[in-house]
C-alpha positions in Angstrom: 120.0 153.9 86.7 121.8 150.6 87.1 124.5 149.2 84.8 124.9 145.6 83.8 128.4 144.7 84.9 128.4 141.0 84.3 126.3 138.3 82.6 127.1 134.6 83.2 125.5 131.3 82.4 124.1 129.3 85.3 125.9 126.1 86.0 122.9 123.9 86.6 120.7 125.4 83.9 122.4 126.5 80.7 119.2 128.2 79.5 119.4 130.7 82.4 121.7 133.7 82.6 122.6 135.5 85.8 122.5 139.3 85.5 124.8 141.5 87.7 124.0 145.2 88.2 126.7 147.4 89.6 128.9 144.4 90.4 126.1 142.6 92.4 123.9 139.7 91.4 120.4 141.1 90.6 118.3 138.5 88.8 118.3 135.6 86.3 116.6 135.4 82.9 116.1 133.0 80.0 118.0 133.4 76.8 114.9 134.6 75.0 114.5 137.4 77.6 118.2 138.2 77.2 117.8 138.6 73.5 114.5 140.4 73.5 115.8 143.2 75.7 119.3 143.2 74.2 120.8 142.7 77.6 124.6 143.1 77.5 127.4 144.3 79.6 127.4 148.1 80.0 123.7 148.5 79.2 121.9 150.8 81.6 118.5 149.9 83.1 116.0 152.0 85.1 113.5 150.5 87.6 110.6 150.3 85.1 112.8 148.4 82.6 113.9 146.0 85.2 110.3 145.3 86.3 109.3 144.7 82.7 112.2 142.3 82.2 111.4 140.4 85.3 107.7 140.2 84.4 108.6 138.9 80.9 111.0 136.3 82.3 108.4 135.2 84.9 106.0 134.5 82.0 108.8 132.6 80.1 109.6 130.6 83.2 106.0 129.7 83.9 105.4 128.8 80.2 108.4 126.5 80.3 107.2 124.8 83.5 103.7 124.4 82.0 105.0 122.8 78.8 107.1 120.4 80.8 104.0 119.5 82.9 102.1 118.9 79.6 104.8 116.6 78.3 103.7 113.7 80.5 100.0 113.7 79.4 97.2 115.9 78.2 95.9 118.5 80.8 92.9 120.7 81.2 92.9 124.5 81.6 92.1 124.1 85.3 94.9 121.6 85.9 97.5 123.9 84.3 96.3 126.8 86.3 96.4 124.9 89.6 99.8 123.5 88.8 101.3 127.0 88.2 99.7 128.4 91.4 101.2 125.5 93.3 104.5 126.6 91.9 103.8 130.0 93.5 103.2 131.9 90.2 100.8 134.8 90.5 97.2 134.2 89.4 97.5 136.7 86.5 100.6 134.8 85.2 98.8 131.5 85.4 95.9 132.9 83.4 98.2 134.4 80.8 99.9 131.1 80.3 96.6 129.2 79.9 95.5 131.7 77.2 98.9 131.3 75.4 98.8 127.5 75.5 95.2 127.5 74.2 96.2 129.8 71.3 99.0 127.4 70.5 96.8 124.4 70.6 98.5 122.8 73.6 95.3 123.1 75.7 91.9 122.0 74.5 89.3 120.9 77.1 87.1 119.5 74.4 89.8 117.2 73.0 90.9 116.3 76.5 87.3 115.2 77.5 87.0 113.0 74.4 90.4 111.4 75.0 89.7 110.9 78.7 86.3 109.2 78.2 87.7 107.0 75.4 90.6 105.9 77.7 88.3 105.2 80.6 85.9 103.2 78.5 88.7 101.1 77.0 90.7 100.5 80.2 88.2 100.5 83.1 84.6 99.4 83.9 83.5 102.8 85.3 80.0 104.0 84.7 79.1 107.3 83.2 78.5 108.9 86.6 82.1 108.4 87.9 83.7 109.5 84.6 81.4 112.6 84.5 82.4 113.5 88.1 86.1 113.0 87.3 85.9 115.4 84.4 84.0 118.0 86.4 86.8 117.8 89.0 89.3 118.5 86.3 87.4 121.6 85.4 85.8 120.5 82.1 82.6 122.4 81.2 79.4 120.4 81.6 78.4 120.7 78.0 81.8 119.3 76.9 81.5 116.4 79.3 78.0 115.5 78.0 79.2 115.8 74.4 82.2 113.5 75.1 80.2 110.9 76.9 77.6 110.8 74.1 80.3 110.4 71.5 82.6 107.9 73.2 80.4 105.9 75.6 77.3 104.3 74.2 74.5 102.9 76.3 75.3 99.4 74.9 78.9 99.7 76.1 77.9 100.9 79.5 75.4 98.1 79.9 78.0 95.6 78.8 80.4 96.9 81.5 77.7 96.8 84.1 76.8 93.2 83.3 80.5 92.2 83.6 80.6 93.9 87.1 77.5 92.1 88.2 79.0 88.7 87.2 82.3 89.6 88.9 80.7 90.7 92.2 78.0 87.9 92.4 80.4 85.2 93.7 81.8 87.5 96.4 78.4 88.0 98.0 76.9 84.6 97.3 77.3 83.3 100.8 74.6 85.5 102.2 70.9 85.9 101.5 70.0 86.4 97.9 68.3 89.7 98.7 71.4 90.9 100.5 73.6 89.7 97.6 71.6 91.8 95.1 71.7 94.9 97.4 75.5 94.6 97.7 75.9 94.2 93.9 73.7 97.3 93.4 75.8 99.3 95.9 79.0 98.2 94.2 77.7 99.4 90.8 76.5 102.7 92.2 80.0 103.4 93.6 81.3 102.7 90.1 79.0 105.4 88.7 76.1 103.4 87.2 72.6 104.7 87.4 69.8 102.6 88.9 68.2 102.1 85.5 71.4 100.7 84.1 71.9 98.5 87.2 68.4 97.1 86.8 69.0 96.2 83.2 72.3 94.7 84.0 70.8 92.5 86.7 68.1 91.3 84.3 70.8 90.7 81.6 73.0 88.7 84.1 70.0 86.4 85.0 71.3 85.6 88.4 69.4 82.7 89.9 68.4 82.3 93.5 69.7 79.0 94.7 67.5 77.7 97.5 70.1 75.2 98.8 72.8 77.8 99.0 70.5 80.3 100.6 69.4 77.7 103.1 73.0 77.0 103.9 73.7 80.7 104.4 70.7 81.0 106.7 71.8 78.0 108.7 75.2 79.4 109.2 73.9 82.8 110.3 71.2 81.3 112.4 73.7 79.2 114.4 75.7 82.4 115.2 72.5 84.2 116.3 71.4 81.2 118.3 74.7 81.2 120.2 74.2 84.8 121.0 70.7 84.5 122.4 70.6 80.8 123.6 70.2 82.0 127.2 66.8 83.5 126.3 63.6 81.5 126.3 60.3 81.4 124.4 58.9 84.5 122.8 61.9 86.7 123.6 64.3 84.2 122.0 62.2 83.9 118.9 61.8 87.6 118.3 65.5 88.3 118.8 66.4 85.5 116.3 63.8 86.7 113.8 64.9 90.3 114.0 68.6 89.4 113.6 68.1 87.1 110.6 65.6 89.4 108.9 68.1 92.3 109.1 70.5 90.0 107.2 68.1 89.7 104.3 66.4 86.4 104.9 62.7 85.9 104.4 60.3 85.3 107.3 59.2 82.0 105.7 62.8 80.7 105.7 63.4 82.0 109.3 60.2 80.3 110.5 61.2 77.1 108.8 64.6 77.1 110.6 62.9 77.8 113.9 60.5 75.0 113.3 63.3 72.6 112.5 65.0 73.7 115.7 61.6 73.1 117.5 61.6 76.7 118.7 58.2 77.5 117.3 
C-alpha cells in the first residue's frame, strides 16, 4: 500500500493536481478524478486502485483534448480517433472517447457530411467527385455521403459551377488548337471532380465557338517553331515531321496541309 503524502496544483495548468505517494511524485490527475476517488492527504492506495485512477484520468485527459480539437470546427469520428492516436493515446482510449462524444452529440458524421457539402457548394467550384472523395478520406460512410450530396448539391448547381469553370478556363487555352483547348478544359474539370456527362453538358451550355482566325494564328506560331526545328530536312521527310508534330498539337490535317501549301512545301 502507498500513502498520499502531498497534493499540489500544477503551476502551468491549474486544472491538474500532482499526487505524491510516500513523499515522492507519482502522477497527476484532473480535479474531476481527484473528487471522484476522494483523493486526499493520508489516503492509502493499492496498485489496482492506482491503475484505475490513472485509467480514468487518461480518459479525462483525452476527452479534454478532443473537445479542444472540436472547438475549432466540426470533426468526423475518424478525425477524432486519428487525432487522439497522434497524441499517443491508446486505441481503446480513442474509441471510448469517440463513443462518449457521439452520445453527447458532439460527433455526428451525418450532420458533418451535410455541413461539409453545403460549405463546399457555397464557397468552391468543386464537382461531386472531389467532394465525395474528400468525405471518404475523412471517414464518412458512403451512404451518408450520397445522402448529403443529394440533399445539398443539385444537378443544376453542379452544372452551373461546371459552366463557370469552362468559361474561366477557355481564355487560358485559347492560343492553341481548338481541339486541344477543349481537351485541356475537360482535363481541368475532371481534376475538379466533374463527371464526363456533366462536362459534356457544360461545354454545350458554354457554347464555345471555334475561331478560324485565332486557330490559324495558333497554327502559324506552332508551325514556325516546328519549321525551325526541321528546316535542315528536305522533301518527304520534312513534310512528315511537320505534319506529325502539328497533328500531335491538335491541329487538323486540312489546316496543316494548307500551311504547307502556303509555304510551298507540298
